[in-house]
C-alpha positions as CSV (number, residue, x, y, z in Angstrom):
1,M,63.1,16.6,25.4
2,T,59.8,17.2,27.1
3,I,56.5,17.7,25.4
4,I,56.7,21.5,26.1
5,S,60.1,21.5,24.3
6,W,58.6,19.8,21.3
7,I,55.7,22.3,21.2
8,I,58.2,25.2,21.4
9,L,60.3,23.6,18.7
10,G,57.2,23.1,16.6
11,L,56.2,26.7,16.9
12,L,59.6,27.8,15.8
13,A,59.7,25.2,13.0
14,G,56.3,26.3,11.8
15,A,57.5,29.9,11.6
16,I,60.6,28.9,9.7
17,A,58.6,26.8,7.3
18,K,56.2,29.7,6.7
19,F,59.2,31.9,6.0
20,L,60.7,29.4,3.5
21,L,57.2,29.0,1.8
22,P,55.7,32.4,1.6
23,G,52.1,32.9,0.4
24,R,48.6,32.7,1.7
25,D,47.6,29.7,3.7
26,P,44.0,28.6,4.0
27,G,44.3,28.3,7.8
28,G,46.1,31.6,8.6
29,L,48.4,31.9,11.6
30,I,46.8,29.4,13.9
31,G,46.6,26.7,11.2
32,T,50.2,27.3,10.3
33,T,51.2,27.2,13.9
34,L,49.4,23.8,14.5
35,I,51.0,22.5,11.3
36,G,54.4,23.5,12.7
37,V,53.8,21.6,15.9
38,A,52.5,18.5,14.1
39,G,55.5,18.7,11.7
40,A,58.0,18.8,14.5
41,F,56.4,15.6,15.9
42,L,56.3,14.0,12.4
43,G,59.9,15.0,11.6
44,G,61.1,13.7,14.9
45,W,59.3,10.4,14.5
46,I,60.6,10.0,10.9
47,S,64.1,10.8,12.0
48,S,64.1,8.3,14.8
49,R,62.1,5.6,13.0
50,W,63.7,5.5,9.5
51,L,66.7,7.7,9.5
52,D,68.4,6.0,12.4
53,H,68.9,9.1,14.3
54,P,67.5,8.8,17.9
55,I,65.8,11.8,19.5
56,T,68.3,13.4,22.0
57,K,67.6,15.2,25.2
58,D,69.3,18.3,23.8
59,F,67.0,21.0,22.5
60,Y,69.8,22.5,20.4
61,D,70.6,19.4,18.3
62,G,70.9,20.5,14.7
63,T,69.5,17.2,13.3
64,T,66.4,17.5,15.4
65,W,65.8,21.0,14.2
66,V,66.3,20.0,10.5
67,A,63.9,17.1,11.0
68,A,61.3,19.4,12.7
69,I,61.5,22.0,10.0
70,G,61.4,19.3,7.2
71,G,58.3,17.8,8.8
72,S,56.7,21.2,9.0
73,L,57.5,21.9,5.3
74,V,56.0,18.6,4.2
75,L,52.8,19.1,6.2
76,L,52.5,22.8,5.0
77,I,52.9,21.7,1.4
78,A,50.4,18.9,1.7
79,Y,48.0,21.3,3.5
80,R,48.2,23.8,0.7
81,L,47.7,21.2,-1.9
82,L,44.7,19.8,-0.2
83,F,42.9,22.9,1.1
84,G,43.8,25.9,-0.9
85,H,46.0,27.7,-3.4
86,S,49.3,29.0,-2.1
87,R,49.7,31.8,-4.7
88,D,46.4,33.7,-4.8
């Protein structure tokens, strides 16, 4: 996948992570979007590095999507714990 594909995947993964973890975020829409993009990269890296699932060239690979959404969830939870309350 190209870098543009990872950014698009990250935007979608960030939206899905926000849907799964509703509540107020300290960074708003832009912060959540950036967390989604970073989470996609983090999830892909963890998946290829430690879970022995290499990154494929296919945008529609389910494992890649799960890794990107999982990475976004982890970063969103960490962001909420560090910079604000999620249930104000």
